[in-house]
C-alpha positions in Angstrom: 25.8 46.9 172.6 28.8 46.8 170.4 31.7 49.3 170.8 30.6 51.0 167.6 27.5 52.0 169.4 29.4 53.6 172.2 31.8 55.6 170.0 31.0 59.1 171.7 31.5 57.5 175.0 34.8 56.1 174.1 36.0 59.4 172.8 34.8 61.0 176.2 36.5 58.5 178.1 39.6 58.8 176.1 39.4 62.8 176.6 38.9 62.5 180.3 41.9 60.0 180.5 44.0 62.5 178.6 43.1 65.6 180.9 43.7 63.5 183.9 47.1 62.5 182.9 47.9 66.0 181.9 46.8 67.3 185.2 48.7 64.6 187.1 51.8 65.6 185.3 51.3 69.2 185.8 50.4 68.8 189.6 53.7 67.1 189.9 55.4 70.3 188.9 53.7 72.8 191.3 55.5 74.5 194.1 53.5 72.7 196.7 53.1 69.2 195.5 52.3 67.9 199.1 49.3 70.1 198.9 48.4 68.5 195.5 48.6 65.0 196.7 44.8 64.3 196.8 44.6 65.8 193.2 47.3 63.6 191.9 45.9 60.4 193.4 42.5 61.0 192.0 43.9 62.0 188.5 45.7 58.6 188.5 42.5 56.8 189.6 40.4 58.4 187.2 42.8 58.1 184.3 43.1 54.3 185.1 39.5 53.7 185.3 38.6 55.7 182.1 41.1 53.6 180.4 39.9 50.3 181.8 36.3 51.1 180.8 37.3 52.0 177.3 39.1 48.6 177.0 36.1 46.9 178.4 33.7 48.5 176.0 36.0 47.5 173.0 36.0 44.0 174.1 32.3 43.9 174.7 32.7 43.0 178.6 29.6 41.8 180.3 30.7 44.3 183.1 30.4 47.5 181.2 27.4 48.8 183.2 29.0 48.1 186.6 32.5 49.5 185.4 30.5 52.7 184.1 29.0 53.1 187.5 32.2 53.0 189.3 33.9 55.3 186.5 31.1 57.9 187.0 31.9 57.9 190.8 35.5 58.2 190.2 35.2 61.0 187.6 32.9 62.9 189.9 35.4 62.7 192.9 38.2 63.7 190.7 36.3 66.6 189.3 35.4 67.8 192.8 38.9 67.6 193.9 40.3 69.5 190.8 37.6 72.2 191.3 39.4 73.0 194.5 42.4 74.4 192.6 42.8 77.4 190.4 45.4 75.9 188.1 44.3 75.9 184.4 45.2 72.3 184.2 43.0 71.3 187.1 40.1 73.5 185.7 40.4 71.6 182.3 40.3 68.5 184.2 37.1 69.4 186.1 35.2 69.8 182.8 36.5 66.5 181.3 35.8 64.5 184.5 32.1 65.8 185.0 31.4 65.2 181.1 32.8 61.7 181.5 30.8 61.1 184.6 27.5 62.0 182.9 28.3 60.0 179.9 29.2 56.9 182.1 26.0 57.4 184.1 23.9 57.2 180.7 25.1 53.5 180.3 25.5 52.5 184.2 
């Protein structure tokens, strides 16, 4: 499949990456940063894999399906971690991560 056929997924990946980057930055500004460490770590992992999968799709990588599977797993883990926190930035990240995980599963 060409990247044009994955346009919606590309937009979902980009939105998840942006939500994770925002959450990462906001978590660093929270009072108890140490408590937020798992969230911060998963935000970075998730943003990075979303960006990488987005790039892989646009270059028509033969590994898109495998990368999408890993991306779905990481997005789910990030969403589950963010769900533990009441902060608005974490809750927005939950939604983006779970949407992205579902989208990735559809091509994995």
